[in-house]
N, C-alpha and C positions, 0 to 999 in steps of 0.2 A: 561574689568575689570578696575576699578579705581586704580591708583597708590596710595599706602598708605605709602610708605617709599622710600626714595632716599638716596643712598650712593654716594658721589661725591669725587673723588680723587682730592686733591689739590697738584699738583706735587711739587711746590716750590713757592717762592716769585716771584713777577712779573719780577724782574731784571734777574732772572736765569731760568725762565720758558721755554724759547726757547731752552736753552742748554739741559735741562733734557728731553724734548720731541723730540728733534732732528729736529724741524721744525721752520722756521723763518716766522711766519704768524701773523701779528698784528690783523687780523680779528678773528683768533682763540683765542688770548689772550683777546680780547674784549668780546667774547662769554663766556669765563671762568668767567670774572668779572660779566657779566649779570647773569649767572647761580648762582653764589655765592650770589649775591644780592637778587635774586628771592627766594632762599632757606631760607635766613635769615628772610624773611617775615613770616616764620613759618606757611605757609598754609598747608603743609604736613610735616610729621615726616621725619627727615633727619639726616645724619651724614656727617661730612667731615672726610677725612682720608688722611694721608701722609705716604708713605712708605719711611723710612729713609735710605739713602745711604751715606756712608762716603764721597764718591767723589763728592756728589752733595749738601749736607746739612751742613751748618755752623750756628753759632749763628746768624749771619746777615740774613741768609735765613729764619731761624725760626722766627725772629722778623718781617720780611716782611710778612710771612704767617700769623702771628698774626694780623698785620695791615689789611691784606686782608680780614680776616674772623672775625674781631673784632665785638663783640656783639653776636656771634652765640652761640648756646647752647652746642655744643660738637664737639670734634675732637679726632680721634684715631691716635696715632703715632704707625705705624706698623713696625715690624722688617723685614728688607730685607733678603730674602732667594734667593740665586742665583740658578735659575732653567735653566740657559743657554738660556733664551729667551729674554734677554735685548738688547737694541740698542747698548750697549757697553760691552766689556769683562772686566774682572778683577775688578768688583765692590765688595764692602765690606759692611758688616753690621756696625752699629754704636754701640760702647760699652755701657754698662748699665749706667755708670756714666754720660756720655755725654747725653744720652737719659733722664736721671733724670733731668739734667740741662735744657734741651730743654722743658721738661714738665713744670718746674717752670716758664720759660720764657713765655710760651703760656698761662699759667694760669692768666697772666695779661690781656689777651684779650678775653678769652673764658671761659665760666662758668665751663665746665667739660672737662678735658684733660685726656684721657685714654691711656694706653699702651696695645698694642696687639702683642702677641708673645714674649714679654720680661718677 
């Protein structure tokens, strides 16, 4: 069966990517960049998504994500829910006001910024 839709997690901006995935691997980061560039060609329908975590995402990170996916058609900012399966304990969701600010920042780079779970 042909793939007709791809959802890709963009964990963070490149300077913080290794911290959030818990792996220090430049090859993996290069593959993330290649995958983003491939999807931005718009050959198949896609979405980027980022699950926002208070301990991992700041304005600086959001601006880096914007630069990374600049020109793409959409990103979903997802609410973090602690299900006890993360690489780190005691992580927290980001409040609605901060998320609204992040949305405005990303709208400089991406056509459509949606909130999921907020």
